N, C-alpha and C positions, 0 to 999 in steps of 0.2 A: 562555936562557929564552924565546926568541921563540915556541917551539912552544906555550907555554901560551896565547898570544894567539889561536891558531887552535883549540887544543883546547877552550878554555872555552866559546866560542859554539857549537862543534860539540856538545859534551855538552849544553848547554842546549837547543838545538833538538831534539836527539834525544830528550831526556827529555819535552819538550813533545809531540813526535810520538807517543811511546810512550803517554803519558797520554791524548791525544786518541783514539788507536785503541782503547785499552781502554774509554774512554767509549762510543764508537760501537759497539764489540763488545757492550756491555751493552744499548745502546739499540735497535739494529736488531732483534734477536730479540723484544724487548718490543713492537715495533710490527708484528711479523708478517713481517719481511723475511728474505731469504736471507743468513744470516751469512757463509757461506763466500766468496761472490763479492764482497759488499760489504766484508768484513773484509780480504780480500787486496787489493782495490783501495786500500783506506785505508791499509794498511801500506806499499804501494808508493808511494803519494802522499806519505805522511809521510817515507819514506826519502829520496826524490829532492828533495823541497822543503825539508824541515827538516834533513836530513843532508847535502845537497850544495849546493843552489841558494842558500839563505839565507846559510849561512856563506861561500860563495864571493862572493856579492854584497857582503857586508860587507868581505871582504878586498880586493876589487876597488876599493872606495872609497879604501882606503889605498894600493893599488898605483898608482892613477892619480895621486894627489898625490905620492907618492914618485918615481915615474918622471918626472913633469913637473919636479920639482925637480932631478933628476939631469941632465935634458936642458937645463935653463936655468941650471945652475951655482948652485943654491940648496940650502939645508939641507933644506927639506921638513918633514913631520911628524916630530918627535923628542922629544915630550913625552908627556903623558897617562899617567904612570907609575902602576902599581899596586903600591905597596910598592917593592921593589927591581927590579921588572920594568919595563924601558923598552922593549926589543924594537924599536928603530928606529921607534918611534911607531906600532906595530901596534895599540895600544889606542885610537887616536884614533877609530876607527869605533865602538867601544863608547861612548866619550864623546860622539860625535855622536848616537847612539841615545838616550842618557840626556838629553841636552840637548833633543832634539825631544819626548821624552815629557813633559818638565816645562815646556816653553816655552808662552807664552800662545797659545791657539787663537782667533785674531782672525778675525771674520767682518764684512765691510763692512756698514754699516747698510742700504744699498739693494740688497744682493746678494739673489739668489734663493736662499733658504736651502737648499731641497731640492736643486736642481741644483748648488749650490756644494758641498754635501756629497757629491753623486753623482760629481763630477768625478774626484777621486782614486781612487774605487773603480773607475770605468770605465777608469782608466789602468792599474791594477795587476791587476785581476781577469782580463782576457784573457790576460795573460802567465802567471799561475798555471794557468789552465785548459789552455792549449796544451801545457804540459809533460806532459799525460796521454798524448800520442801519441808522445813521445820514447822510443826504446828505448836502454837502456844496457848491454845484454848479451843473449845468445841466450836464456838462461833457466836454470832450475835444477830438477833432479829431486831432491826432498827425500830420497827413500829411497836414493839412489845417490851420495851425496856422496863416498864413498871409492872408488867403482867407476871403471873406465876405460870410458867410453862412446864409441861410434863416432857419426859424424854421423847415421846412420840411426836409431840407438837414441835419441839426443837428440831428433831430430824427432818420433819416435813418442811419446816421453814427454811432449813439450810438447803434442801433439795430443790426448792422452788425459788431460789434467788437470794437467800440469807447470806450474810457476810461471814465467811469462814475465817478463823484466825490463822491463816495460812496464805502465803503469797500465791502458790499455785498447787492445786490438788492433782498429783500424778498417781496413776495406778502403779507405776514403776518407780515410786519415789526413792526408795533405797538404791535401786540400780542407777538412777540418775545421780544420786549422791556419790557413788563410787566412780561413775564415769567422769564427772567433773572434778572430783577431789584428786583423782589420779593425775590430772594435768599439772598439779603443783610440782610433780617430779621435774618437769621441764624448767620450772623456775630455778630450782637448785642447780640443775645441770648447766643451763645456759649462763647463770651467774658465774659458775666456776670456770667454764670454758671460755667465755667471752672476755674475761678479765685479763688474759694473756699473762697468767701467773701460775706457775706449776703447783704452788701450794693450794691456791684456791681451786685449781682443777682437781687436785687429789681430794679436797674436801667435798667438792660437787660429786665426784664419783662415789664416795662413801655415802653421801646423803641419798643419792639416787638408788644405789643398791640396797640400802636399808629400807627406804620407803617402799620400793617394789616388793621386797621380801615380806614385809609385814602387811601389805595390802591383801595378799593372798589369805593370810589368817583372818583378817578382818571380814573379808567377804564370806568365808566359810563359817565363821562364828555367827554371822547374822542369819545364816540359812536355818539355823535351829529355830529362831524366832518365827521365820517365815513358815516352817513346818507346823509349829504350834498355833499360830494366829491366822494362817492361810492368806496372808496379804503382804505386799511390799510397800503399801502406802502407809506413811507414818501415822496419819491421823486415824486411819482404820485400825492400826495396831493398838493405838492408845484406846479406842473404843472397845476393842476386843479384850483388853486387860481389865476394863471396868473399874469399879471403885473398891474392889476387894483386893488387899495386898497379896492374898494367896494366888491371885491370877496374874500378878505382875511378872514381868520377864525375869527379874532377879531370883524369883522363886521357881518358875517353870523352867529357866535356863540358867542356873547358877554358873555352870562351866562356861557356857557361851558368854556370859557377862564378864567373867574374868579374862577370858581369851580376848574378847573385843576390846575391853578397856586397856589391857596391856598392849595390844597391837596398836591401838589408837595413840597411846602415849609415844610409842616408838615412831609412829607416822608423823607426829608433831616435832620429833627430834629433841625431846626434852629428857632431862636426867631421869633415869639412868641410861637413856638411849641417846645422849647428846655427843656422840663420837664426831659427827660432821662439824661440830663447833667446839670440840675439846681443845682448848688452847694448849694444854700440856702435852698433846699428842700431835695435832695437825692444826694449821690455821684454817679458820672457817671459809666456806665457799663465798662469803660476801666480804672478804677482807679488803677489797679494793673499793668498796662502796662507802659513801659518806652522805651527809645531809639527809634529805627526805628519801633518797633511794635506800639508804640503810634503814631509815625509819619505817619504810614499807615492810621490809623483812621482819623488823622488830615487832611492828604491829601485827603482821600476819601470824606470827607465832602465838600471840595472846588471843587473837581471834579464833585460831584453830583450837585453842584450849576451850574457849566458850562453845564453839560448834561440837567439839567432841563431847562435852558435858551435855549439850542439848540433845544429841543423838542418843547418848546413854540414858538420859532421863526419859526420852520418848519411848525407846524400845524396852528398856529394862525396869524402869521405875514409874510406869503409868502415866508419863507426860504430865498433863494438867490435872489428872484425876486426884481427888482427895477421898480417902476412905469415908464412905457414908454419904458423900455429896452427890446428889442427882441434880437434874436440870431445874427442879422446883425447890431445892435446898436440902438441908439435912433431914428436915421433917416435911412430909408432903405438903405442898402449897404454902409454905411459911416464908419463902425468900423471893424477892423480885428478881427478875431476869438479869438486871444490870449488876446486882450484887453477886450473883452466881458467876458471871463472866469475870468480875473482878477477882474473886477468890480463886478461880481457875488459873488466871494469869499469875497471880501471886504465888500460887503453889508451884507452878512451872518455873518461875523465876527463882524461887528458893532452892528447888532441886538443882537447877543449873548452877547456882552460886555455890552451894555446898560441894558439888562435884568439882568445880573450879578450885575451891579451897583445898580439897583432897589432893588434887594434882600438884598444887603448890607445896603441900606437905611432903609428897613423894620426892619432889625435886631436891628438898633440903634434908632428906633422911637417908636416901640410899646412895651408894657410890656408883661410879660410872663402870659400865661393862667394857671389857677389852673387845676389840673388833671380832676376834674369833669366837668369843663367848656370845656376842650379840647375834651373829649369824647362825651359830649352833642353836641358840635358843629359838630363833625364828623358824628354821628349817627342820630341825630334829626334834623339837619338843612342842612348840605351839601348833605347828602345822599338823602333825599326827594327832594331837589332842583335839584339834578342831574337826578333823575327819571323824574321829571316834565319837565326838558329840553329835555329829549329824547322824551317824548310824544308830546310836542309842536313842536319840530323839525320834527318828523315823520309826524305830521299833516300837517305842512307847505309843506313839500317835496311832500307828497301825493296830496295836493291841486294843486301844481304847475306842476305835471306830465302831459304830453300830453294826451289828452283824458279824464282828470279828470273832473267830473261834479261838 
């Protein structure tokens, strides 16, 4: 019966997304807006956020506790039954959500009420927004679901109004990601400062300094992929990688992958980079938060894990690409369009899930860095390595250009 624990939140989130899109579909024409473009974007946003990200974030909270228990020879979550359904403690994240909903929402007397309320919003909103540029498939041609489409026919269909599996197609997609994701620094800083608590302030300062330090390495590490594939648009990068593993970013940019993935883990403030939340050293920046305000910080962390995995899968592991799979299937003309779209989404989801699992493994395997070690790693080791990666990549690309001597 464990499948019910995953199916129930999935159905709930999908129904909420359906109701929300219907509401906006009625409201936008009433305000004089363009129904087609807005409605399509809302449907895609509801699908990826409410149908994939939110259920997976909830399951990850269970996975982390269950996995840590297995690695430490403990029982872990094994209660929170719903009738006869125990499902190895899978319902614990549902119990956590209910507890946070009904828990007292405490606000310190001397806290800045406005900024105190803004902190959790600034922590979770950038993560939600950045999912708009993540592609989870090549796209769908609604009138050709049972047809066998070639790569050229699919590209032509998408250029003339087909539905891309991406909320928004931006030529500066990765720059948009960095611009919006960097706003999460304000969430940690505001939460620490507005709480009127010197310990939370110290945690907020540590969090902001760490996030800003490793954002530099993240940006430079991704430049190598830009030099190789010639684009900052995530879907274009996936198309450029193709269905051959030899063209994937992890092969063409192995150092860039290691640098970006390391910096991304530090950006999410997870072990071994969890100094802002290290209880043995300093109280976290959200120590004064309770109820759903704390729940927003907690959920944002796991959503960042999913988004980090999605970006790494997109740039370095071919996104939705499967070795040997083209628009018409593994063998020319043998697979209908709907089946190819399904396989592409499943491939993308599996890659994201495996990368999420890998981040959980890191959390319960490696010890925490000291503050001086963390800053030294970021500024004196990862940053020079990312600059060297750009120079080496640029040299190789220049040498391989047609007409290069």
